[in-house]
N, CA, C and O atoms as CSV, one atom per row, in Angstrom:
chain,resi,resn,atom,element,x,y,z
A,1,MET,N,N,-91.468,2.315,4.636
A,1,MET,CA,C,-91.367,1.476,5.817
A,1,MET,C,C,-90.068,1.824,6.528
A,1,MET,O,O,-89.020,1.951,5.895
A,2,SER,N,N,-90.140,1.976,7.838
A,2,SER,CA,C,-88.946,2.339,8.595
A,2,SER,C,C,-87.984,1.160,8.633
A,2,SER,O,O,-88.357,0.011,8.393
A,3,ARG,N,N,-86.734,1.485,8.945
A,3,ARG,CA,C,-85.689,0.461,8.965
A,3,ARG,C,C,-86.014,-0.622,9.993
A,3,ARG,O,O,-85.802,-1.805,9.726
A,4,THR,N,N,-86.528,-0.233,11.172
A,4,THR,CA,C,-86.853,-1.193,12.223
A,4,THR,C,C,-87.980,-2.124,11.797
A,4,THR,O,O,-87.907,-3.337,12.000
A,5,LYS,N,N,-89.035,-1.538,11.198
A,5,LYS,CA,C,-90.159,-2.360,10.730
A,5,LYS,C,C,-89.723,-3.294,9.615
A,5,LYS,O,O,-90.152,-4.447,9.559
A,6,LYS,N,N,-88.853,-2.787,8.711
A,6,LYS,CA,C,-88.385,-3.619,7.611
A,6,LYS,C,C,-87.535,-4.777,8.143
A,6,LYS,O,O,-87.655,-5.909,7.675
A,7,SER,N,N,-86.678,-4.483,9.123
A,7,SER,CA,C,-85.844,-5.524,9.707
A,7,SER,C,C,-86.696,-6.584,10.403
A,7,SER,O,O,-86.424,-7.780,10.291
A,8,ARG,N,N,-87.721,-6.142,11.117
A,8,ARG,CA,C,-88.628,-7.079,11.799
A,8,ARG,C,C,-89.382,-7.921,10.776
A,8,ARG,O,O,-89.524,-9.132,10.946
A,9,ALA,N,N,-89.860,-7.284,9.722
A,9,ALA,CA,C,-90.589,-8.011,8.675
A,9,ALA,C,C,-89.683,-9.035,7.988
A,9,ALA,O,O,-90.106,-10.154,7.698
A,10,ASP,N,N,-88.425,-8.639,7.730
A,10,ASP,CA,C,-87.464,-9.566,7.112
A,10,ASP,C,C,-87.222,-10.767,8.021
A,10,ASP,O,O,-87.132,-11.901,7.550
A,11,THR,N,N,-87.119,-10.515,9.320
A,11,THR,CA,C,-86.922,-11.602,10.282
A,11,THR,C,C,-88.107,-12.542,10.301
A,11,THR,O,O,-87.942,-13.760,10.361
A,12,ILE,N,N,-89.308,-11.973,10.251
A,12,ILE,CA,C,-90.524,-12.813,10.263
A,12,ILE,C,C,-90.600,-13.661,8.989
A,12,ILE,O,O,-90.874,-14.859,9.050
A,13,ILE,N,N,-90.355,-13.032,7.839
A,13,ILE,CA,C,-90.401,-13.770,6.579
A,13,ILE,C,C,-89.319,-14.846,6.566
A,13,ILE,O,O,-89.556,-15.949,6.075
A,14,ALA,N,N,-88.144,-14.544,7.092
A,14,ALA,CA,C,-87.066,-15.530,7.142
A,14,ALA,C,C,-87.466,-16.729,8.018
A,14,ALA,O,O,-87.145,-17.874,7.698
A,15,SER,N,N,-88.171,-16.451,9.123
A,15,SER,CA,C,-88.597,-17.569,9.974
A,15,SER,C,C,-89.660,-18.407,9.273
A,15,SER,O,O,-89.649,-19.631,9.403
A,16,TYR,N,N,-90.576,-17.787,8.536
A,16,TYR,CA,C,-91.565,-18.532,7.764
A,16,TYR,C,C,-90.872,-19.385,6.711
A,16,TYR,O,O,-91.222,-20.551,6.525
A,17,THR,N,N,-89.890,-18.810,6.023
A,17,THR,CA,C,-89.153,-19.533,4.988
A,17,THR,C,C,-88.422,-20.733,5.596
A,17,THR,O,O,-88.430,-21.823,5.025
A,18,GLN,N,N,-87.799,-20.529,6.742
A,18,GLN,CA,C,-87.069,-21.603,7.399
A,18,GLN,C,C,-88.031,-22.734,7.799
A,18,GLN,O,O,-87.735,-23.910,7.588
A,19,ARG,N,N,-89.169,-22.371,8.369
A,19,ARG,CA,C,-90.145,-23.389,8.784
A,19,ARG,C,C,-90.697,-24.139,7.573
A,19,ARG,O,O,-90.886,-25.354,7.626
A,20,PHE,N,N,-90.954,-23.421,6.490
A,20,PHE,CA,C,-91.450,-24.047,5.267
A,20,PHE,C,C,-90.438,-25.047,4.737
A,20,PHE,O,O,-90.804,-26.151,4.335
A,21,GLU,N,N,-89.180,-24.670,4.734
A,21,GLU,CA,C,-88.124,-25.582,4.265
A,21,GLU,C,C,-88.001,-26.819,5.172
A,21,GLU,O,O,-87.716,-27.916,4.692
A,22,GLN,N,N,-88.214,-26.638,6.467
A,22,GLN,CA,C,-88.198,-27.799,7.375
A,22,GLN,C,C,-89.330,-28.758,7.015
A,22,GLN,O,O,-89.128,-29.970,6.948
A,23,LEU,N,N,-90.522,-28.207,6.784
A,23,LEU,CA,C,-91.659,-29.043,6.406
A,23,LEU,C,C,-91.417,-29.734,5.068
A,23,LEU,O,O,-91.766,-30.901,4.894
A,24,ARG,N,N,-90.824,-29.016,4.136
A,24,ARG,CA,C,-90.507,-29.608,2.830
A,24,ARG,C,C,-89.512,-30.768,3.008
A,24,ARG,O,O,-89.614,-31.789,2.328
A,25,GLY,N,N,-88.566,-30.602,3.913
A,25,GLY,CA,C,-87.615,-31.669,4.197
A,25,GLY,C,C,-88.304,-32.899,4.774
A,25,GLY,O,O,-87.894,-34.027,4.497
A,26,GLU,N,N,-89.344,-32.691,5.571
A,26,GLU,CA,C,-90.100,-33.817,6.116
A,26,GLU,C,C,-90.820,-34.589,5.003
A,26,GLU,O,O,-91.017,-35.799,5.116
A,27,LEU,N,N,-91.210,-33.898,3.939
A,27,LEU,CA,C,-91.808,-34.592,2.803
A,27,LEU,C,C,-90.830,-35.588,2.185
A,27,LEU,O,O,-91.234,-36.656,1.725
A,28,ASP,N,N,-89.544,-35.236,2.175
A,28,ASP,CA,C,-88.520,-36.119,1.605
A,28,ASP,C,C,-88.376,-37.407,2.417
A,28,ASP,O,O,-87.902,-38.420,1.902
A,29,GLU,N,N,-88.787,-37.367,3.687
A,29,GLU,CA,C,-88.656,-38.547,4.558
A,29,GLU,C,C,-89.794,-39.543,4.371
A,29,GLU,O,O,-89.727,-40.666,4.872
A,30,LEU,N,N,-90.833,-39.138,3.655
A,30,LEU,CA,C,-91.986,-40.035,3.471
A,30,LEU,C,C,-91.625,-41.220,2.596
A,30,LEU,O,O,-90.764,-41.143,1.720
A,31,SER,N,N,-92.315,-42.317,2.867
A,31,SER,CA,C,-92.162,-43.528,2.079
A,31,SER,C,C,-93.432,-43.751,1.276
A,31,SER,O,O,-94.255,-42.842,1.164
A,32,TYR,N,N,-93.605,-44.910,0.728
A,32,TYR,CA,C,-94.827,-45.212,-0.011
A,32,TYR,C,C,-96.045,-44.969,0.877
A,32,TYR,O,O,-96.016,-45.222,2.081
A,33,PHE,N,N,-97.097,-44.483,0.266
A,33,PHE,CA,C,-98.305,-44.183,1.054
A,33,PHE,C,C,-99.559,-44.553,0.271
A,33,PHE,O,O,-99.542,-44.662,-0.955
A,34,CYS,N,N,-100.636,-44.739,1.005
A,34,CYS,CA,C,-101.944,-44.972,0.396
A,34,CYS,C,C,-103.012,-44.539,1.383
A,34,CYS,O,O,-102.853,-44.672,2.596
A,35,LYS,N,N,-104.104,-44.017,0.839
A,35,LYS,CA,C,-105.176,-43.612,1.720
A,35,LYS,C,C,-105.973,-44.836,2.120
A,35,LYS,O,O,-105.937,-45.864,1.445
A,36,GLY,N,N,-106.687,-44.717,3.215
A,36,GLY,CA,C,-107.538,-45.817,3.644
A,36,GLY,C,C,-107.264,-46.211,5.094
A,36,GLY,O,O,-106.545,-45.533,5.827
A,37,THR,N,N,-107.866,-47.332,5.474
A,37,THR,CA,C,-107.772,-47.854,6.823
A,37,THR,C,C,-107.590,-49.358,6.759
A,37,THR,O,O,-108.156,-50.024,5.892
A,38,VAL,N,N,-106.809,-49.884,7.669
A,38,VAL,CA,C,-106.657,-51.326,7.786
A,38,VAL,C,C,-107.543,-51.765,8.949
A,38,VAL,O,O,-107.421,-51.269,10.069
A,39,LEU,N,N,-108.432,-52.703,8.654
A,39,LEU,CA,C,-109.393,-53.187,9.643
A,39,LEU,C,C,-109.121,-54.637,10.007
A,39,LEU,O,O,-108.685,-55.435,9.177
A,40,LYS,N,N,-109.389,-54.960,11.268
A,40,LYS,CA,C,-109.342,-56.347,11.740
A,40,LYS,C,C,-110.782,-56.735,12.006
A,40,LYS,O,O,-111.467,-56.078,12.790
A,41,ARG,N,N,-111.249,-57.796,11.360
A,41,ARG,CA,C,-112.658,-58.188,11.502
A,41,ARG,C,C,-112.773,-59.616,12.012
A,41,ARG,O,O,-111.982,-60.496,11.674
A,42,MET,N,N,-113.784,-59.802,12.834
A,42,MET,CA,C,-114.187,-61.123,13.295
A,42,MET,C,C,-115.582,-61.342,12.695
A,42,MET,O,O,-116.475,-60.517,12.887
A,43,MET,N,N,-115.767,-62.436,11.979
A,43,MET,CA,C,-116.972,-62.616,11.163
A,43,MET,C,C,-117.841,-63.798,11.636
A,43,MET,O,O,-117.382,-64.756,12.257
A,44,LYS,N,N,-119.129,-63.651,11.293
A,44,LYS,CA,C,-120.070,-64.759,11.434
A,44,LYS,C,C,-120.039,-65.532,10.120
A,44,LYS,O,O,-119.876,-64.946,9.049
A,45,CYS,N,N,-120.193,-66.830,10.209
A,45,CYS,CA,C,-120.245,-67.629,8.989
A,45,CYS,C,C,-121.682,-67.811,8.543
A,45,CYS,O,O,-122.591,-67.253,9.157
A,46,GLY,N,N,-121.903,-68.568,7.503
A,46,GLY,CA,C,-123.232,-68.744,6.946
A,46,GLY,C,C,-124.027,-69.881,7.573
A,46,GLY,O,O,-125.157,-70.134,7.154
A,47,GLN,N,N,-123.477,-70.564,8.552
A,47,GLN,CA,C,-124.164,-71.690,9.167
A,47,GLN,C,C,-124.874,-71.230,10.448
A,47,GLN,O,O,-124.226,-70.831,11.416
A,48,ASP,N,N,-126.208,-71.289,10.442
A,48,ASP,CA,C,-126.984,-70.783,11.584
A,48,ASP,C,C,-126.669,-71.494,12.897
A,48,ASP,O,O,-126.770,-70.887,13.963
A,49,ARG,N,N,-126.291,-72.765,12.836
A,49,ARG,CA,C,-126.042,-73.508,14.063
A,49,ARG,C,C,-124.638,-73.299,14.622
A,49,ARG,O,O,-124.327,-73.800,15.702
A,50,CYS,N,N,-123.792,-72.572,13.911
A,50,CYS,CA,C,-122.427,-72.333,14.373
A,50,CYS,C,C,-122.426,-71.434,15.611
A,50,CYS,O,O,-123.266,-70.542,15.732
A,51,ALA,N,N,-121.508,-71.662,16.505
A,51,ALA,CA,C,-121.403,-70.884,17.739
A,51,ALA,C,C,-121.158,-69.397,17.466
A,51,ALA,O,O,-121.477,-68.558,18.309
A,52,CYS,N,N,-120.605,-69.066,16.321
A,52,CYS,CA,C,-120.300,-67.671,16.021
A,52,CYS,C,C,-121.558,-66.806,15.942
A,52,CYS,O,O,-121.474,-65.587,16.094
A,53,HIS,N,N,-122.701,-67.406,15.712
A,53,HIS,CA,C,-123.952,-66.653,15.645
A,53,HIS,C,C,-124.507,-66.310,17.024
A,53,HIS,O,O,-125.299,-65.378,17.160
A,54,HIS,N,N,-124.101,-67.049,18.033
A,54,HIS,CA,C,-124.657,-66.867,19.382
A,54,HIS,C,C,-123.657,-66.247,20.356
A,54,HIS,O,O,-124.053,-65.620,21.339
A,55,ASP,N,N,-122.376,-66.420,20.088
A,55,ASP,CA,C,-121.338,-65.945,21.010
A,55,ASP,C,C,-120.307,-65.107,20.231
A,55,ASP,O,O,-119.517,-65.654,19.462
A,56,PRO,N,N,-120.318,-63.788,20.432
A,56,PRO,CA,C,-119.366,-62.937,19.699
A,56,PRO,C,C,-117.904,-63.321,19.899
A,56,PRO,O,O,-117.080,-63.072,19.018
A,57,SER,N,N,-117.567,-63.918,21.031
A,57,SER,CA,C,-116.173,-64.308,21.272
A,57,SER,C,C,-115.758,-65.514,20.418
A,57,SER,O,O,-114.570,-65.823,20.328
A,58,LYS,N,N,-116.720,-66.192,19.796
A,58,LYS,CA,C,-116.417,-67.372,18.988
A,58,LYS,C,C,-116.527,-67.089,17.484
A,58,LYS,O,O,-116.619,-68.016,16.679
A,59,ARG,N,N,-116.517,-65.829,17.118
A,59,ARG,CA,C,-116.569,-65.499,15.693
A,59,ARG,C,C,-115.283,-65.922,14.996
A,59,ARG,O,O,-114.250,-66.103,15.640
A,60,HIS,N,N,-115.352,-66.075,13.707
A,60,HIS,CA,C,-114.211,-66.544,12.913
A,60,HIS,C,C,-113.291,-65.384,12.565
A,60,HIS,O,O,-113.740,-64.260,12.339
A,61,GLY,N,N,-112.012,-65.674,12.526
A,61,GLY,CA,C,-111.054,-64.644,12.176
A,61,GLY,C,C,-109.861,-64.672,13.096
A,61,GLY,O,O,-109.674,-65.654,13.815
A,62,PRO,N,N,-109.068,-63.664,13.105
A,62,PRO,CA,C,-109.293,-62.365,12.485
A,62,PRO,C,C,-109.007,-62.370,10.976
A,62,PRO,O,O,-108.129,-63.078,10.483
A,63,TYR,N,N,-109.784,-61.554,10.277
A,63,TYR,CA,C,-109.585,-61.290,8.865
A,63,TYR,C,C,-109.221,-59.804,8.753
A,63,TYR,O,O,-109.780,-58.959,9.452
A,64,PHE,N,N,-108.294,-59.512,7.878
A,64,PHE,CA,C,-107.836,-58.139,7.726
A,64,PHE,C,C,-108.263,-57.581,6.382
A,64,PHE,O,O,-108.232,-58.280,5.369
A,65,GLU,N,N,-108.665,-56.309,6.380
A,65,GLU,CA,C,-109.076,-55.642,5.154
A,65,GLU,C,C,-108.464,-54.251,5.106
A,65,GLU,O,O,-108.307,-53.577,6.124
A,66,TRP,N,N,-108.126,-53.847,3.901
A,66,TRP,CA,C,-107.725,-52.462,3.627
A,66,TRP,C,C,-108.935,-51.838,2.954
A,66,TRP,O,O,-109.381,-52.308,1.907
A,67,THR,N,N,-109.464,-50.788,3.549
A,67,THR,CA,C,-110.672,-50.126,3.063
A,67,THR,C,C,-110.318,-48.707,2.649
A,67,THR,O,O,-109.628,-47.991,3.374
A,68,TYR,N,N,-110.799,-48.306,1.473
A,68,TYR,CA,C,-110.552,-46.952,0.986
A,68,TYR,C,C,-111.682,-46.539,0.052
A,68,TYR,O,O,-112.470,-47.378,-0.383
A,69,LYS,N,N,-111.763,-45.249,-0.254
A,69,LYS,CA,C,-112.768,-44.716,-1.175
A,69,LYS,C,C,-112.120,-44.471,-2.531
A,69,LYS,O,O,-111.007,-43.955,-2.630
A,70,ALA,N,N,-112.856,-44.860,-3.579
A,70,ALA,CA,C,-112.416,-44.584,-4.952
A,70,ALA,C,C,-113.651,-44.234,-5.771
A,70,ALA,O,O,-114.593,-45.021,-5.855
A,71,LYS,N,N,-113.639,-43.051,-6.373
A,71,LYS,CA,C,-114.768,-42.574,-7.183
A,71,LYS,C,C,-116.089,-42.646,-6.408
A,71,LYS,O,O,-117.126,-43.024,-6.952
A,72,GLY,N,N,-116.025,-42.279,-5.140
A,72,GLY,CA,C,-117.228,-42.233,-4.311
A,72,GLY,C,C,-117.697,-43.567,-3.780
A,72,GLY,O,O,-118.732,-43.631,-3.117
A,73,LYS,N,N,-116.981,-44.617,-4.046
A,73,LYS,CA,C,-117.374,-45.949,-3.571
A,73,LYS,C,C,-116.330,-46.492,-2.603
A,73,LYS,O,O,-115.132,-46.250,-2.754
A,74,THR,N,N,-116.809,-47.226,-1.611
A,74,THR,CA,C,-115.903,-47.856,-0.658
A,74,THR,C,C,-115.393,-49.168,-1.244
A,74,THR,O,O,-116.174,-50.006,-1.695
A,75,ILE,N,N,-114.084,-49.332,-1.232
A,75,ILE,CA,C,-113.445,-50.543,-1.741
A,75,ILE,C,C,-112.836,-51.279,-0.550
A,75,ILE,O,O,-112.121,-50.689,0.261
A,76,ASN,N,N,-113.129,-52.568,-0.457
A,76,ASN,CA,C,-112.548,-53.418,0.581
A,76,ASN,C,C,-111.642,-54.434,-0.083
A,76,ASN,O,O,-112.057,-55.142,-1.000
A,77,HIS,N,N,-110.412,-54.505,0.378
A,77,HIS,CA,C,-109.442,-55.431,-0.194
A,77,HIS,C,C,-108.940,-56.318,0.943
A,77,HIS,O,O,-108.326,-55.830,1.891
A,78,ARG,N,N,-109.198,-57.608,0.847
A,78,ARG,CA,C,-108.765,-58.523,1.899
A,78,ARG,C,C,-107.239,-58.648,1.868
A,78,ARG,O,O,-106.627,-58.732,0.803
A,79,LEU,N,N,-106.645,-58.657,3.061
A,79,LEU,CA,C,-105.185,-58.740,3.185
A,79,LEU,C,C,-104.780,-60.038,3.858
A,79,LEU,O,O,-105.464,-60.524,4.759
A,80,ASP,N,N,-103.676,-60.588,3.420
A,80,ASP,CA,C,-103.038,-61.695,4.143
A,80,ASP,C,C,-102.399,-61.092,5.388
A,80,ASP,O,O,-102.011,-59.924,5.372
A,81,PRO,N,N,-102.281,-61.871,6.476
A,81,PRO,CA,C,-101.667,-61.342,7.687
A,81,PRO,C,C,-100.265,-60.744,7.450
A,81,PRO,O,O,-99.881,-59.795,8.134
A,82,ALA,N,N,-99.515,-61.281,6.508
A,82,ALA,CA,C,-98.171,-60.762,6.217
A,82,ALA,C,C,-98.226,-59.388,5.557
A,82,ALA,O,O,-97.268,-58.620,5.658
A,83,GLU,N,N,-99.331,-59.064,4.882
A,83,GLU,CA,C,-99.469,-57.776,4.213
A,83,GLU,C,C,-99.886,-56.648,5.158
A,83,GLU,O,O,-99.701,-55.475,4.836
A,84,VAL,N,N,-100.437,-56.986,6.302
A,84,VAL,CA,C,-100.991,-55.992,7.224
A,84,VAL,C,C,-99.980,-54.928,7.620
A,84,VAL,O,O,-100.307,-53.744,7.533
A,85,PRO,N,N,-98.760,-55.280,8.054
A,85,PRO,CA,C,-97.822,-54.213,8.450
A,85,PRO,C,C,-97.470,-53.258,7.322
A,85,PRO,O,O,-97.267,-52.067,7.562
A,86,VAL,N,N,-97.396,-53.756,6.106
A,86,VAL,CA,C,-97.066,-52.906,4.949
A,86,VAL,C,C,-98.161,-51.871,4.727
A,86,VAL,O,O,-97.877,-50.686,4.550
A,87,TYR,N,N,-99.424,-52.325,4.737
A,87,TYR,CA,C,-100.534,-51.408,4.519
A,87,TYR,C,C,-100.765,-50.482,5.705
A,87,TYR,O,O,-101.153,-49.329,5.520
A,88,LEU,N,N,-100.534,-50.969,6.915
A,88,LEU,CA,C,-100.638,-50.097,8.087
A,88,LEU,C,C,-99.644,-48.947,7.982
A,88,LEU,O,O,-99.996,-47.788,8.205
A,89,ALA,N,N,-98.396,-49.275,7.640
A,89,ALA,CA,C,-97.358,-48.239,7.508
A,89,ALA,C,C,-97.718,-47.266,6.384
A,89,ALA,O,O,-97.521,-46.059,6.526
A,90,ALA,N,N,-98.243,-47.779,5.271
A,90,ALA,CA,C,-98.583,-46.914,4.139
A,90,ALA,C,C,-99.733,-45.968,4.483
A,90,ALA,O,O,-99.706,-44.803,4.085
A,91,THR,N,N,-100.743,-46.447,5.214
A,91,THR,CA,C,-101.841,-45.566,5.590
A,91,THR,C,C,-101.390,-44.517,6.610
A,91,THR,O,O,-101.900,-43.397,6.609
A,92,GLN,N,N,-100.440,-44.871,7.477
A,92,GLN,CA,C,-99.881,-43.885,8.406
A,92,GLN,C,C,-99.071,-42.836,7.645
A,92,GLN,O,O,-99.120,-41.655,7.990
A,93,GLN,N,N,-98.340,-43.241,6.633
A,93,GLN,CA,C,-97.583,-42.299,5.826
A,93,GLN,C,C,-98.523,-41.330,5.095
A,93,GLN,O,O,-98.210,-40.149,4.943
A,94,TYR,N,N,-99.665,-41.835,4.650
A,94,TYR,CA,C,-100.638,-40.966,3.976
A,94,TYR,C,C,-101.181,-39.906,4.942
A,94,TYR,O,O,-101.326,-38.741,4.573
A,95,ARG,N,N,-101.476,-40.316,6.170
A,95,ARG,CA,C,-101.971,-39.341,7.157
A,95,ARG,C,C,-100.887,-38.307,7.479
A,95,ARG,O,O,-101.182,-37.128,7.676
A,96,ARG,N,N,-99.643,-38.758,7.529
A,96,ARG,CA,C,-98.544,-37.818,7.765
A,96,ARG,C,C,-98.411,-36.841,6.591
A,96,ARG,O,O,-98.193,-35.647,6.798
A,97,LEU,N,N,-98.541,-37.348,5.365
A,97,LEU,CA,C,-98.495,-36.487,4.182
A,97,LEU,C,C,-99.584,-35.423,4.253
A,97,LEU,O,O,-99.307,-34.243,4.041
A,98,LYS,N,N,-100.816,-35.824,4.548
A,98,LYS,CA,C,-101.933,-34.879,4.618
A,98,LYS,C,C,-101.675,-33.820,5.704
A,98,LYS,O,O,-101.960,-32.639,5.508
A,99,SER,N,N,-101.141,-34.253,6.833
A,99,SER,CA,C,-100.848,-33.320,7.909
A,99,SER,C,C,-99.782,-32.312,7.487
A,99,SER,O,O,-99.920,-31.116,7.739
A,100,LEU,N,N,-98.720,-32.796,6.845
A,100,LEU,CA,C,-97.652,-31.897,6.376
A,100,LEU,C,C,-98.181,-30.905,5.364
A,100,LEU,O,O,-97.857,-29.720,5.441
A,101,LEU,N,N,-98.986,-31.355,4.419
A,101,LEU,CA,C,-99.518,-30.442,3.401
A,101,LEU,C,C,-100.440,-29.396,4.035
A,101,LEU,O,O,-100.428,-28.236,3.623
A,102,THR,N,N,-101.222,-29.784,5.012
A,102,THR,CA,C,-102.088,-28.822,5.716
A,102,THR,C,C,-101.249,-27.770,6.428
A,102,THR,O,O,-101.545,-26.578,6.358
A,103,ARG,N,N,-100.192,-28.219,7.119
A,103,ARG,CA,C,-99.323,-27.272,7.837
A,103,ARG,C,C,-98.609,-26.346,6.854
A,103,ARG,O,O,-98.476,-25.150,7.116
A,104,MET,N,N,-98.147,-26.894,5.716
A,104,MET,CA,C,-97.467,-26.070,4.714
A,104,MET,C,C,-98.425,-25.045,4.117
A,104,MET,O,O,-98.043,-23.898,3.884
A,105,GLU,N,N,-99.661,-25.452,3.871
A,105,GLU,CA,C,-100.634,-24.522,3.315
A,105,GLU,C,C,-100.944,-23.395,4.291
A,105,GLU,O,O,-101.015,-22.231,3.896
A,106,ARG,N,N,-101.130,-23.738,5.570
A,106,ARG,CA,C,-101.421,-22.732,6.584
A,106,ARG,C,C,-100.255,-21.743,6.697
A,106,ARG,O,O,-100.466,-20.533,6.783
A,107,LEU,N,N,-99.046,-22.260,6.696
A,107,LEU,CA,C,-97.857,-21.414,6.775
A,107,LEU,C,C,-97.730,-20.530,5.520
A,107,LEU,O,O,-97.361,-19.360,5.613
A,108,SER,N,N,-98.035,-21.097,4.369
A,108,SER,CA,C,-97.990,-20.334,3.122
A,108,SER,C,C,-98.968,-19.160,3.146
A,108,SER,O,O,-98.632,-18.055,2.717
A,109,HIS,N,N,-100.170,-19.405,3.646
A,109,HIS,CA,C,-101.166,-18.330,3.717
A,109,HIS,C,C,-100.656,-17.189,4.596
A,109,HIS,O,O,-100.783,-16.018,4.238
A,110,THR,N,N,-100.085,-17.532,5.733
A,110,THR,CA,C,-99.563,-16.510,6.645
A,110,THR,C,C,-98.402,-15.753,6.013
A,110,THR,O,O,-98.348,-14.525,6.080
A,111,ALA,N,N,-97.470,-16.488,5.397
A,111,ALA,CA,C,-96.307,-15.842,4.777
A,111,ALA,C,C,-96.742,-14.966,3.602
A,111,ALA,O,O,-96.213,-13.869,3.427
A,112,LEU,N,N,-97.680,-15.427,2.810
A,112,LEU,CA,C,-98.152,-14.636,1.667
A,112,LEU,C,C,-98.827,-13.345,2.137
A,112,LEU,O,O,-98.682,-12.303,1.496
A,113,ALA,N,N,-99.554,-13.406,3.236
A,113,ALA,CA,C,-100.173,-12.196,3.781
A,113,ALA,C,C,-99.092,-11.174,4.159
A,113,ALA,O,O,-99.240,-9.983,3.887
A,114,TRP,N,N,-98.011,-11.643,4.785
A,114,TRP,CA,C,-96.908,-10.760,5.143
A,114,TRP,C,C,-96.243,-10.188,3.897
A,114,TRP,O,O,-95.961,-8.992,3.824
A,115,LEU,N,N,-95.997,-11.058,2.914
A,115,LEU,CA,C,-95.341,-10.592,1.690
A,115,LEU,C,C,-96.217,-9.592,0.945
A,115,LEU,O,O,-95.703,-8.625,0.382
A,116,ALA,N,N,-97.495,-9.803,0.932
A,116,ALA,CA,C,-98.407,-8.875,0.252
A,116,ALA,C,C,-98.395,-7.503,0.909
A,116,ALA,O,O,-98.496,-6.489,0.218
A,117,LYS,N,N,-98.273,-7.454,2.227
A,117,LYS,CA,C,-98.209,-6.166,2.947
A,117,LYS,C,C,-96.924,-5.414,2.601
A,117,LYS,O,O,-96.916,-4.184,2.560
A,118,ARG,N,N,-95.851,-6.143,2.356
A,118,ARG,CA,C,-94.553,-5.512,2.086
A,118,ARG,C,C,-94.437,-4.993,0.671
A,118,ARG,O,O,-93.630,-4.102,0.404
A,119,ARG,N,N,-95.235,-5.538,-0.247
A,119,ARG,CA,C,-95.143,-5.158,-1.657
A,119,ARG,C,C,-95.543,-3.672,-1.787
A,119,ARG,O,O,-96.611,-3.283,-1.316
A,120,PRO,N,N,-94.702,-2.849,-2.417
A,120,PRO,CA,C,-95.032,-1.440,-2.612
A,120,PRO,C,C,-96.272,-1.270,-3.471
A,120,PRO,O,O,-96.513,-2.049,-4.393
A,121,ALA,N,N,-97.049,-0.256,-3.164
A,121,ALA,CA,C,-98.286,0.036,-3.929
A,121,ALA,C,C,-97.910,0.268,-5.390
A,121,ALA,O,O,-96.922,0.943,-5.680
A,122,GLY,N,N,-98.694,-0.286,-6.304
A,122,GLY,CA,C,-98.467,-0.063,-7.725
A,122,GLY,C,C,-97.426,-0.973,-8.371
A,122,GLY,O,O,-97.210,-0.893,-9.580
A,123,SER,N,N,-96.761,-1.860,-7.565
A,123,SER,CA,C,-95.778,-2.749,-8.208
A,123,SER,C,C,-96.503,-3.924,-8.815
A,123,SER,O,O,-97.494,-4.398,-8.259
A,124,SER,N,N,-96.033,-4.395,-9.933
A,124,SER,CA,C,-96.711,-5.451,-10.679
A,124,SER,C,C,-96.156,-6.821,-10.348
A,124,SER,O,O,-96.761,-7.826,-10.722
A,125,GLY,N,N,-95.026,-6.899,-9.660
A,125,GLY,CA,C,-94.442,-8.181,-9.301
A,125,GLY,C,C,-93.678,-8.860,-10.410
A,125,GLY,O,O,-93.376,-10.050,-10.321
A,126,LYS,N,N,-93.355,-8.107,-11.471
A,126,LYS,CA,C,-92.616,-8.693,-12.590
A,126,LYS,C,C,-91.143,-8.648,-12.345
A,126,LYS,O,O,-90.364,-9.099,-13.184
């Protein structure tokens, strides 16, 4: 490999490494997380004569639920209004975690392709 190509490749790998370290640093900023969604529900009651059955604006609530999947089943956990901000923040942190991991994986694939091209033929990597 010529000196110019090697210098360019080193610069590219260095930029990938720097970006990867930035993403890794963002992982350190994460707080508690959980997968799922926080829902606000307005419900009908069991009394047929109640206004909630005829007028959607008169439904009971709001009731809050944290919904997530576990072992292929949907789990609904009712939340007190005071718990809602905690679970909302945690589900947002989970989405941020997933996004960071996806970006790190994509960057890793690109960097590994560059590193594989630079490896001399016949080297074992030991």
